[in-house]
C-alpha positions as CSV (number, residue, x, y, z in Angstrom):
1,M,27.9,9.0,-40.2
2,T,28.8,6.8,-43.2
3,I,32.1,5.1,-43.5
4,T,33.6,4.6,-47.0
5,D,35.3,1.4,-48.4
6,D,38.6,3.3,-48.5
7,Q,38.3,4.2,-44.8
8,I,37.7,0.5,-44.0
9,R,40.7,-0.5,-46.1
10,K,42.8,2.1,-44.2
11,L,41.9,0.3,-41.0
12,G,43.6,-2.7,-42.4
13,Y,40.7,-4.9,-43.5
14,E,40.9,-6.6,-46.9
15,H,37.7,-8.7,-46.7
16,F,34.6,-6.7,-45.6
17,H,31.0,-5.8,-46.3
18,N,30.1,-2.2,-45.9
19,H,26.5,-1.5,-45.0
20,N,27.0,2.3,-44.5
21,D,26.0,2.5,-40.9
22,Y,27.9,-0.6,-39.9
23,F,30.4,-3.0,-41.5
24,I,31.6,-6.6,-41.0
25,A,35.1,-7.5,-41.8
26,V,37.7,-10.3,-41.4
27,L,40.9,-9.6,-39.5
28,P,43.8,-12.0,-39.9
29,M,45.2,-13.4,-36.7
30,T,48.4,-15.3,-35.8
31,F,48.9,-18.9,-36.8
32,G,46.5,-18.6,-39.7
33,K,43.4,-17.9,-37.6
34,G,40.8,-15.3,-38.5
35,R,38.3,-13.0,-36.7
36,I,35.0,-11.5,-37.9
37,I,34.3,-8.2,-36.4
38,Y,30.9,-6.3,-36.4
39,A,31.4,-2.6,-36.1
40,E,29.0,0.3,-36.1
41,N,30.3,3.5,-37.5
42,E,29.3,5.6,-34.4
43,H,30.4,3.1,-31.7
44,G,33.3,1.0,-33.1
45,I,33.5,-2.7,-32.7
46,I,30.4,-4.2,-31.2
47,N,31.1,-7.9,-31.4
48,A,33.7,-10.4,-32.7
49,W,34.0,-14.1,-33.4
50,C,37.3,-16.1,-33.8
51,Y,37.8,-18.9,-36.3
52,T,40.4,-21.7,-36.5
53,H,41.3,-20.6,-40.1
54,Y,41.3,-17.3,-41.8
55,A,39.5,-18.8,-44.8
56,D,36.8,-20.1,-42.5
57,A,36.2,-16.6,-41.2
58,I,35.9,-15.2,-44.8
59,I,33.4,-17.9,-45.8
60,A,31.3,-17.4,-42.6
61,M,31.3,-13.6,-43.3
62,I,30.1,-14.2,-46.8
63,Q,27.4,-16.6,-45.7
64,W,26.2,-14.6,-42.7
65,D,22.9,-12.8,-43.0
66,V,23.3,-10.0,-40.5
67,S,19.6,-9.0,-40.9
68,D,18.3,-12.2,-39.2
69,D,19.8,-11.2,-35.8
70,K,21.8,-14.4,-35.5
71,E,25.5,-14.8,-35.2
72,P,27.8,-16.1,-37.9
73,S,28.3,-19.8,-37.9
74,G,31.4,-22.0,-37.1
75,W,33.2,-19.7,-34.7
76,I,35.3,-21.1,-31.9
77,R,35.6,-18.1,-29.5
78,N,33.9,-14.8,-28.8
79,P,36.5,-12.5,-27.3
80,I,33.8,-9.9,-26.3
81,D,31.8,-12.1,-23.9
82,G,34.0,-15.2,-23.3
83,R,31.9,-17.8,-25.0
84,R,33.6,-20.7,-26.6
85,R,32.4,-23.3,-29.1
86,P,34.8,-26.3,-29.4
87,D,35.1,-27.2,-33.1
88,G,32.5,-24.4,-33.9
89,D,29.7,-26.5,-32.5
90,S,27.0,-24.4,-30.9
91,T,25.6,-27.3,-28.9
92,N,28.9,-27.4,-26.9
93,E,29.0,-23.7,-26.1
94,Y,30.3,-22.6,-22.7
95,I,31.6,-19.4,-21.1
96,H,35.3,-19.2,-20.3
97,Y,36.1,-16.6,-17.6
């Protein structure tokens, strides 16, 4: 099933990349923070990464190469699996339960 840009906008996303079978988008959060979500059209949200600033999330989404099987860079929290990265530093990653 293919999702259209208009359908993604109706979900409330202003900044997104539509790849037909999945999309990545930035969701604004409280206090100026942002979250990148990765969603597959058949299964909904698969993963998400939080950023200190909304603009940082937009930049990370633009720079992220989804095809290389890596995560976007600079995130501080993954609400799906509990991982945290103080100051976005992957070398200091830990899991918060």
